[in-house]
C-alpha positions in Angstrom: -46.6 15.3 -46.1 -46.7 11.5 -45.5 -47.9 10.4 -48.9 -46.2 7.5 -50.5 -44.4 9.8 -52.9 -43.2 12.1 -50.1 -42.0 9.2 -47.9 -40.2 7.7 -50.9 -38.5 11.1 -51.4 -37.4 11.2 -47.8 -35.9 7.7 -48.0 -34.1 8.3 -51.3 -32.6 11.6 -50.0 -31.6 10.0 -46.7 -29.9 7.0 -48.3 -28.2 9.2 -50.9 -26.8 11.4 -48.1 -25.7 8.4 -46.1 -23.8 6.9 -49.0 -22.1 10.1 -49.9 -21.0 11.1 -46.4 -20.0 7.5 -45.9 -17.3 8.1 -48.5 -15.6 10.6 -46.2 -15.1 8.2 -43.3 -12.3 5.8 -44.5 -9.4 7.7 -42.8 -11.3 7.9 -39.5 -12.2 4.2 -39.8 -8.5 3.4 -40.4 -7.6 5.3 -37.2 -10.3 3.5 -35.3 -8.9 0.2 -36.6 -5.4 1.2 -35.5 -6.8 2.0 -32.1 -7.9 -1.6 -31.8 -11.5 -0.4 -32.0 -11.1 1.1 -28.5 -13.4 4.1 -28.2 -11.2 5.9 -25.6 -8.0 5.6 -27.7 -9.9 6.7 -30.9 -11.4 9.7 -29.0 -7.9 10.6 -27.7 -6.7 10.6 -31.4 -9.6 12.8 -32.4 -8.9 15.3 -29.7 -5.1 15.5 -29.9 -3.5 18.8 -30.8 -2.9 19.2 -34.5 -5.4 16.5 -35.6 -7.3 18.1 -38.5 -10.0 15.5 -38.9 -12.7 17.4 -37.0 -11.6 20.6 -38.6 -12.0 19.1 -42.1 -15.4 17.7 -41.3 -16.4 21.1 -39.9 -15.2 22.8 -43.1 -17.1 20.3 -45.2 -20.3 21.0 -43.2 -19.8 24.8 -43.5 -19.3 24.7 -47.2 -22.3 22.5 -47.8 -24.5 24.6 -45.6 -23.3 27.9 -47.2 -23.8 26.5 -50.7 -27.2 25.1 -50.0 -28.3 28.4 -48.4 -27.1 30.4 -51.5 -28.6 28.0 -54.0 -31.9 27.8 -52.1 -32.3 31.5 -52.1 -30.9 32.1 -55.6 -33.3 29.5 -57.2 -36.4 30.5 -55.2 -38.0 31.4 -58.5 -38.0 27.7 -59.5 -41.0 27.0 -57.4 -41.2 23.4 -56.0 -37.9 22.5 -57.6 -36.1 25.2 -55.6 -35.9 22.7 -52.7 -34.0 20.2 -54.7 -31.4 22.4 -56.3 -29.3 22.8 -53.0 -28.8 19.1 -52.9 -26.2 19.3 -55.7 -23.9 20.8 -53.0 -23.6 17.5 -51.2 -21.9 15.3 -54.0 -19.9 18.3 -55.1 -18.2 19.0 -51.8 -18.0 15.4 -50.8 -16.1 14.8 -54.0 -13.7 17.6 -53.2 -13.3 16.3 -49.7 -12.4 12.8 -50.9 -9.9 14.2 -53.3 -8.3 16.3 -50.6 -8.2 13.2 -48.3 -6.9 10.8 -50.9 -3.6 10.5 -49.0 -3.5 7.0 -47.7 -2.8 6.3 -44.0 0.7 5.3 -43.1 -0.9 2.1 -41.9 -3.5 1.5 -44.6 -7.1 0.5 -43.6 -7.4 -3.2 -43.7 -10.6 -4.5 -45.3 -11.3 -7.0 -42.5 -14.7 -8.4 -41.8 -15.0 -6.2 -38.7 -14.0 -3.0 -40.5 -16.7 -3.8 -43.1 -19.3 -4.4 -40.4 -18.4 -1.1 -38.7 -18.6 0.7 -42.1 -22.0 -0.8 -42.9 -23.4 0.1 -39.5 -22.0 3.6 -39.9 -24.0 3.9 -43.1 -27.0 2.7 -41.3 -26.6 5.2 -38.5 -26.1 8.0 -41.1 -29.2 6.9 -43.0 -31.4 6.8 -39.9 -30.1 10.2 -38.7 -30.4 11.7 -42.2 -34.0 10.4 -42.4 -34.9 12.0 -39.1 -33.4 15.3 -40.2 -35.2 15.2 -43.5 -38.6 14.3 -42.0 -38.2 17.0 -39.3 -37.2 19.7 -41.8 -40.0 18.7 -44.2 -42.5 18.8 -41.3 -41.3 22.3 -40.4 -41.8 23.4 -44.0 -45.2 21.8 -44.2 -46.6 23.3 -41.1 -45.1 26.8 -41.4 -46.0 27.0 -45.1 -43.1 29.3 -45.6 -41.6 29.2 -49.1 -38.0 29.9 -47.9 -38.2 27.1 -45.3 -39.4 24.8 -48.0 -36.6 25.8 -50.3 -34.0 25.1 -47.5 -35.7 22.0 -46.1 -32.6 19.8 -46.8 -30.1 22.2 -45.2 -30.0 20.2 -41.9 -28.2 17.5 -43.8 -25.1 19.7 -43.5 -25.0 18.7 -39.8 -24.0 15.1 -40.7 -20.3 15.8 -41.4 -20.0 17.5 -38.0 -21.3 14.4 -36.3 -19.5 11.9 -38.5 -16.4 11.2 -36.3 -18.8 10.4 -33.4 -21.3 8.5 -35.5 -18.4 6.1 -36.3 -18.1 5.5 -32.5 -21.8 4.7 -32.3 -21.4 2.2 -35.2 -18.4 0.7 -33.4 -20.5 0.3 -30.3 -23.3 -1.4 -32.2 -20.9 -3.8 -33.8 -18.9 -4.7 -30.6 -21.3 -7.4 -29.2 -21.1 -9.3 -32.5 -17.3 -9.2 -32.5 -17.0 -10.0 -28.9 -19.1 -13.2 -29.3 -17.3 -14.2 -32.5 -13.9 -13.6 -31.0 -14.7 -15.5 -27.8 -15.6 -18.6 -30.0 -12.5 -18.1 -32.1 -10.2 -17.9 -29.0 -11.8 -20.9 -27.5 -11.0 -23.0 -30.5 -7.4 -21.6 -30.5 -7.0 -22.4 -26.8 -8.1 -26.0 -27.5 -5.6 -26.3 -30.3 -2.8 -25.0 -28.1 -3.6 -27.1 -25.1 -3.9 -30.3 -27.1 -0.7 -29.7 -29.1 2.3 -31.9 -28.3 4.9 -29.3 -29.1 6.9 -27.3 -26.6 5.5 -23.8 -26.2 7.6 -20.8 -25.3 6.3 -17.3 -24.4 8.3 -14.1 -25.0 7.5 -10.8 -23.4 9.2 -7.6 -22.2 9.2 -3.8 -22.7 11.5 -4.1 -25.7 13.0 -6.6 -28.2 10.1 -9.1 -28.0 9.8 -9.6 -31.8 13.6 -9.7 -32.2 14.2 -12.3 -29.5 11.3 -14.4 -30.8 12.7 -14.2 -34.3 16.3 -15.1 -33.3 15.1 -18.0 -31.1 13.0 -19.3 -34.0 15.9 -19.0 -36.4 18.3 -20.8 -34.0 15.9 -23.6 -33.2 15.0 -24.0 -36.8 18.5 -25.2 -37.6 17.6 -28.5 -35.8 13.9 -28.5 -35.2 10.6 -27.6 -36.8 9.4 -24.3 -35.4 6.3 -22.2 -35.7 6.4 -18.6 -34.3 3.8 -15.9 -34.2 4.5 -13.7 -37.3 5.6 -10.0 -37.3 4.4 -8.3 -34.1 1.3 -10.6 -33.5 1.2 -10.4 -29.7 -2.5 -10.2 -28.8 -5.0 -13.0 -28.1 -6.4 -12.7 -31.7 -2.9 -12.5 -33.2 -1.8 -15.7 -31.5 -5.1 -17.4 -32.4 -4.6 -16.5 -36.0 -1.1 -18.0 -35.9 -2.4 -21.5 -34.9 -5.4 -21.6 -37.4 -3.5 -24.2 -39.5 -2.7 -26.4 -36.5 0.6 -26.9 -34.7 2.6 -29.6 -36.5 6.0 -28.6 -35.0 8.5 -29.2 -32.3 8.4 -25.7 -30.8 5.8 -22.9 -30.8 7.0 -19.5 -29.9 4.4 -16.9 -28.9 5.2 -13.2 -28.5 3.1 -11.6 -25.8 2.4 -7.9 -25.6 0.7 -5.9 -22.8 -0.8 -2.5 -22.3 -2.7 -3.3 -19.1 -2.4 -5.4 -16.0 -3.8 -8.9 -16.8 -3.0 -8.9 -20.5 -0.1 -11.3 -20.2 -2.0 -13.5 -17.8 -4.8 -13.8 -20.4 -2.3 -14.7 -23.1 -0.7 -17.3 -20.8 -4.1 -18.9 -20.2 -4.5 -19.1 -24.0 -1.1 -20.6 -24.7 -0.1 -22.4 -21.5 3.6 -22.0 -22.1 6.2 -24.6 -21.0 9.0 -22.0 -20.8 9.3 -18.2 -21.0 11.6 -15.3 -21.7 11.4 -11.8 -20.2 13.6 -9.6 -22.4 13.8 -6.7 -19.9 11.7 -3.8 -18.5 11.9 -0.1 -19.2 9.2 2.7 -19.0 7.2 1.7 -22.0 3.4 1.8 -22.1 3.5 3.8 -18.8 0.5 5.8 -20.2 -1.7 2.7 -19.6 0.1 1.0 -16.7 0.3 4.2 -14.7 3.2 3.3 -12.5 6.5 1.3 -12.5 5.2 -1.1 -9.9 2.2 -1.9 -12.1 4.4 -2.3 -15.1 6.8 -4.8 -13.3 3.8 -6.8 -11.9 2.2 -7.0 -15.4 5.4 -8.2 -17.1 5.9 -10.7 -14.3 2.6 -12.4 -15.0 4.5 -14.5 -17.5 6.2 -16.3 -14.7 3.0 -17.2 -13.0 1.5 -18.3 -16.3 4.3 -20.7 -17.2 4.1 -24.4 -16.3 6.0 -25.4 -13.1 9.5 -26.7 -13.8 10.0 -24.7 -17.0 12.9 -22.4 -17.8 12.5 -18.7 -17.0 15.1 -16.8 -19.1 15.4 -13.1 -18.2 17.6 -10.2 -19.1 19.4 -7.9 -16.7 17.8 -4.6 -17.8 15.2 -3.5 -15.3 14.3 -7.0 -14.2 15.6 -7.0 -10.6 12.1 -6.2 -9.2 10.6 -8.9 -11.4 12.9 -11.8 -10.2 11.0 -12.3 -6.9 7.9 -13.2 -8.9 9.7 -16.3 -10.3 8.4 -19.3 -8.4 8.5 -23.0 -9.3 10.6 -22.2 -12.5 14.3 -22.7 -13.3 15.9 -19.3 -13.3 18.2 -18.5 -16.2 19.7 -15.0 -15.8 21.2 -13.5 -18.9 23.6 -10.6 -18.8 27.0 -9.5 -17.6 26.8 -11.5 -14.4 24.3 -14.0 -15.5 24.5 -17.7 -16.3 24.5 -16.8 -20.0 25.4 -13.6 -21.8 27.2 -11.7 -24.6 30.7 -10.6 -23.6 33.3 -8.4 -25.2 30.8 -7.1 -27.8 32.4 -5.3 -30.8 30.3 -3.4 -33.2 30.9 -2.1 -36.6 28.7 -0.7 -39.4 28.7 -4.1 -41.0 28.0 -6.4 -38.1 28.6 -7.5 -34.5 31.0 -10.0 -32.8 31.0 -11.2 -29.2 31.8 -14.1 -26.9 28.6 -16.0 -26.2 28.7 -17.3 -22.6 26.5 -20.4 -22.1 27.1 -21.7 -18.6 30.9 -22.1 -18.2 31.4 -22.3 -21.9 32.4 -19.2 -24.0 32.1 -19.4 -27.8 33.1 -16.8 -30.4 30.1 -15.5 -32.4 29.6 -13.0 -35.2 26.6 -11.9 -37.2 25.4 -9.2 -39.5 23.0 -7.8 -36.9 23.9 -4.2 -35.9 24.4 -2.9 -32.4 25.2 -4.0 -28.8 21.5 -4.5 -28.1 21.3 -7.2 -30.8 24.1 -9.2 -29.1 22.2 -8.9 -25.9 19.0 -10.1 -27.6 20.8 -13.0 -29.3 22.1 -14.1 -25.9 18.6 -14.3 -24.6 17.5 -16.5 -27.5 20.7 -18.6 -27.3 20.2 -19.2 -23.6 16.8 -20.7 -24.2 18.1 -22.8 -27.1 20.9 -24.0 -24.9 18.6 -25.0 -22.1 16.4 -26.8 -24.6 19.3 -29.1 -25.7 21.2 -27.4 -28.5 25.0 -27.4 -28.3 27.1 -24.2 -28.2 28.6 -25.1 -31.6 25.1 -25.5 -33.1 24.0 -22.2 -31.7 27.1 -20.3 -32.8 26.6 -21.6 -36.4 22.9 -20.6 -36.3 23.9 -17.1 -35.0 26.2 -16.5 -37.9 23.3 -16.9 -40.3 20.8 -14.7 -38.4 18.7 -12.4 -40.5 17.6 -8.9 -39.5 14.1 -8.5 -38.3 12.2 -6.1 -40.7 11.9 -2.5 -39.5 14.2 -3.1 -36.5 17.5 -1.4 -37.3 17.4 -3.1 -40.7 20.0 -1.7 -43.0 18.9 -0.8 -46.5 21.2 0.6 -49.3 20.2 2.8 -52.2 22.1 5.3 -54.3 25.2 5.2 -52.1 23.0 6.1 -49.0 22.6 3.8 -46.0 19.1 3.8 -44.5 18.6 2.3 -41.1 15.0 1.3 -40.9 14.1 1.3 -37.2 10.5 2.2 -37.7 9.1 -0.2 -35.2 11.4 1.0 -32.4 9.3 2.7 -29.8 11.1 2.5 -26.5 13.8 4.5 -24.7 16.5 1.8 -24.6 16.1 0.9 -28.3 16.3 4.6 -29.3 19.6 5.0 -27.5 21.1 1.9 -29.1 19.9 2.9 -32.6 21.7 6.3 -32.2 24.8 4.4 -31.1 24.7 2.3 -34.3 24.1 5.4 -36.5 27.3 6.9 -35.2 29.2 3.9 -36.3 28.8 4.9 -40.0 31.1 7.3 -41.9 29.8 10.3 -43.8 27.0 12.5 -42.7 24.6 11.2 -40.1 20.9 12.1 -40.2 17.9 11.0 -38.0 14.2 11.2 -38.8 12.0 10.7 -35.7 8.6 11.7 -34.2 9.7 10.9 -30.7 8.7 8.1 -28.4 5.1 7.5 -27.3 3.1 5.8 -24.5 5.5 7.0 -21.7 2.7 8.6 -19.6 4.0 11.1 -17.2 7.6 10.4 -18.4 6.7 11.3 -22.0 8.0 14.9 -21.9 11.2 14.2 -19.9 12.2 11.1 -21.9 11.6 12.9 -25.2 13.7 15.8 -24.0 16.4 13.3 -23.1 16.1 11.9 -26.6 16.6 15.4 -28.0 19.8 15.7 -26.0 21.2 12.5 -27.5 20.7 13.9 -31.0 23.2 16.7 -30.5 26.2 16.2 -32.8 24.3 14.7 -35.7 24.6 16.4 -39.1 20.8 16.7 -39.6 17.8 16.2 -37.3 14.3 16.0 -38.8 11.4 15.9 -36.4 8.1 14.7 -37.7 4.6 15.6 -36.5 3.4 17.6 -33.5 2.7 15.1 -30.8 6.0 14.9 -29.1 8.5 16.9 -31.2 8.2 20.0 -29.0 9.9 18.2 -26.1 12.5 16.6 -28.4 13.3 20.0 -30.0 13.6 21.7 -26.6 15.9 19.0 -25.3 18.1 19.2 -28.4 18.4 23.0 -28.3 18.9 23.1 -24.5 21.8 20.6 -24.9 23.6 22.9 -27.4 22.2 21.5 -30.6 22.6 23.5 -33.8 19.3 25.1 -34.7 20.3 25.3 -38.4 20.6 21.5 -38.5 17.1 21.0 -37.1 13.9 20.7 -39.2 10.3 20.2 -37.9 7.9 18.9 -40.5 4.3 17.9 -40.2 4.3 14.5 -42.0 6.6 11.7 -42.9 6.0 12.4 -46.6 7.2 16.0 -46.0 10.3 14.6 -44.2 11.1 12.3 -47.1 10.8 15.3 -49.6 13.2 17.3 -47.4 15.6 14.3 -47.3 15.6 14.0 -51.1 17.0 17.6 -51.3 19.6 17.0 -48.7 21.0 13.5 -49.3 24.3 12.7 -50.9 26.4 9.6 -51.4 27.9 8.3 -48.2 25.1 9.6 -45.9 23.5 7.4 -43.3 19.9 8.0 -42.3 18.1 6.6 -39.3 14.3 6.4 -39.4 13.6 6.1 -35.6 10.0 5.1 -34.7 7.7 5.7 -37.5 4.5 6.4 -35.5 1.2 5.0 -36.7 -1.5 7.5 -37.6 -3.3 7.4 -34.2 -0.4 9.3 -32.6 
């Protein structure tokens, strides 16, 4: 049993099985990556209703086991070769599985060094487990001396697909110490770069509009200064660190700061050491991880404690009243209807927005191609900081007139006479309400495509039902997925929505196919919150 030839056979079979089953893990690895390599979030994705990942792996295991069983018995006449014939089932069904799973994730798997390490360790875990199964089954065949057991000695390999989703977690756990050590060194270098930089550093956080306000502030300041801002939605320690890899040869550095847990913003402030800060506003977003409104307010207010004394604390008037007491040793700059700065007399059309920009006692007429009242509010936040940093009202108004839309945040796109409002990155209650307001500004039929709003914790069902109520009156409502659409659908129908105008489809691709059969010139379509795959 343990001759050189036998052991070589066990190793070859185990490695072959590991390599083949490893081909089936890319979508699961992509979901793990989208989960930030957090085991709890990945496990939640695996267990959520409607997720077919485990069912597909179970089907793969069943088909391989059944095929191996049939082939092992059918070829029992082949003598010692009868034990090898069932192995053809593995590449056959793995190939079919890979073809069936060829649909790419909405957020494609990124071939980062960490993803490659997790994948390699997953192969190693698979190989070790496969080797143990092969040795155990061969030992059973050897000591029982039963021909049928010998013919089916590789049948236990069919267990591997059943375990694959969890083996990936084991591989992730094995890789984590390496990444933690590497990230710690990487962040230390970034912290030194940031603390030694001579530029002025500005931190931006809030439950909504962080990326938009950061972008508008960067565009306004860039009309006069050299500015570096964290790209896209980079708002984690590693995201900020990546933004400063090339150094900070600029006048201003603007860092977006995100948070899912208490202490996240405090950690980011220690990294950046901001001179000034902006709190856009607070609404019940990420309640799933914060747990309570009090914890949410305290977490967002960490930005005030983390900003250098004497700096400007610009804050909006949406949900921030409980956060204001946290502002100490900073210059308060309230922005809103009764604030020091704000956007007044806002007028919205389907082609842009105009308003009076109040900066202290000065009011300046502004207009831009950004859509919606909320964008005027966001511009006012950015303008207030620019004003406090020394730009004149005229300079700011000129810069505002040239502002560009932030991609995927109520970004208008035009094709074939149809207007598409790309609001895919909108994932909060306030933003959803404003997006629907903008949609109704357009002529022609009005259509919305949405999966609902996530990470609202105990408020998830009630807020999504409220979203459903706001969809009443639209010409077509397409709900995508299964995570939250039940609550949205119930709210829509309960508020008197027309059931014939409502469609519930499993995927975004299916929704797009449905749209292609419905659309006509003059229609306006809002894509509201295109959820990543882990929801």
